[in-house]
C-alpha positions in Angstrom: 173.3 -191.7 31.3 174.0 -188.1 30.4 171.9 -185.2 31.6 171.9 -181.8 29.9 170.4 -178.6 31.3 170.2 -175.5 29.2 169.9 -172.0 30.5 170.2 -168.4 29.3 167.2 -168.0 27.1 164.9 -165.1 27.1 163.3 -162.2 25.3 165.5 -159.6 23.6 165.2 -157.0 20.9 166.7 -157.5 17.5 170.4 -156.6 17.5 171.0 -157.6 21.1 172.9 -160.6 22.4 172.3 -163.7 24.6 174.6 -166.4 25.8 173.2 -169.9 26.3 174.8 -172.4 28.6 174.4 -176.2 28.7 175.6 -178.0 31.8 176.4 -181.7 31.3 176.7 -184.5 33.8 177.1 -188.2 33.8 179.9 -188.7 31.3 183.4 -187.7 30.6 182.6 -184.4 29.0 185.8 -184.0 27.0 185.1 -187.1 25.0 181.7 -185.8 23.8 181.1 -183.6 20.8 178.4 -181.1 21.7 175.8 -179.4 19.5 173.1 -176.7 19.6 169.9 -177.1 17.6 166.7 -175.0 17.5 163.1 -175.7 16.7 160.1 -173.6 15.8 156.6 -174.9 16.6 155.5 -177.2 13.8 158.9 -177.4 12.2 161.8 -179.9 12.3 164.7 -179.4 14.7 167.5 -177.5 12.9 171.2 -177.6 13.4 172.8 -174.4 14.7 176.4 -175.1 15.8 178.6 -177.9 17.0 182.0 -178.4 18.7 184.3 -181.4 18.9 185.3 -182.9 22.2 188.7 -181.1 22.1 187.1 -177.8 21.1 189.4 -177.6 18.0 186.7 -178.2 15.4 183.5 -176.0 15.1 180.7 -176.0 12.7 177.9 -173.5 12.1 174.7 -173.1 10.2 175.3 -170.7 7.4 172.7 -168.1 8.6 174.4 -167.8 12.1 178.0 -168.0 11.0 179.7 -164.8 12.1 177.0 -163.9 14.6 177.0 -167.0 16.9 180.0 -168.6 18.6 180.1 -172.0 20.2 182.6 -172.8 22.9 183.2 -175.2 25.7 184.8 -175.3 29.1 185.7 -179.0 29.8 186.7 -178.2 33.4 183.2 -177.0 34.0 181.4 -179.6 31.8 179.7 -176.7 30.1 179.1 -175.7 26.5 178.1 -172.2 25.5 176.4 -170.5 22.6 177.2 -166.8 22.3 174.5 -165.2 20.1 175.2 -161.7 18.8 173.2 -159.4 16.6 170.1 -161.5 17.1 167.3 -161.4 14.5 163.6 -162.2 14.8 164.2 -165.3 12.7 166.4 -166.6 15.5 163.4 -167.1 17.6 163.0 -170.7 18.6 163.5 -173.3 21.4 167.2 -174.0 21.6 168.4 -177.5 22.5 171.7 -178.8 23.6 172.9 -182.2 22.5 175.8 -184.5 23.4 177.4 -187.2 21.3 178.9 -190.5 22.5 182.1 -189.7 20.6 184.5 -186.7 20.4 184.1 -186.1 16.7 181.2 -184.0 15.5 178.5 -186.4 14.3 176.6 -186.0 11.0 173.3 -184.1 11.2 171.3 -184.7 14.3 173.1 -188.0 15.2 173.6 -187.1 18.9 172.9 -189.5 21.7 171.6 -187.2 24.4 169.3 -184.1 24.4 168.4 -181.4 26.8 164.8 -180.1 27.3 165.5 -176.7 25.6 165.4 -173.1 26.4 163.2 -170.5 24.7 164.8 -167.6 22.8 162.5 -164.9 21.5 163.7 -161.9 19.5 161.4 -159.0 18.9 161.7 -156.6 16.0 
């Protein structure tokens, strides 16, 4: 069983930055692709970014590409999401997800999910 715990959310003004962290336990971290998703109330969970087990492959949602950076520290079993130039439309609950394989899965095909952390961006 894998446990994921997100942290780093909060309330910021537009144009500012936040860094989310996701600490993983219970599995060999370097063999797991990791992803970040977000969800607004009443809407479906939406892909934000993903990183392969090795860290060599990264994918981003078009609207965050160039503003958000996903990274991982396999020695610390932690994945990060650096969010710069935040916009009000980035407001959502952000979830961390882990895959059972090192390759980035298609869509939301992840095996384990955290409970989420709230990010709120005011205009």
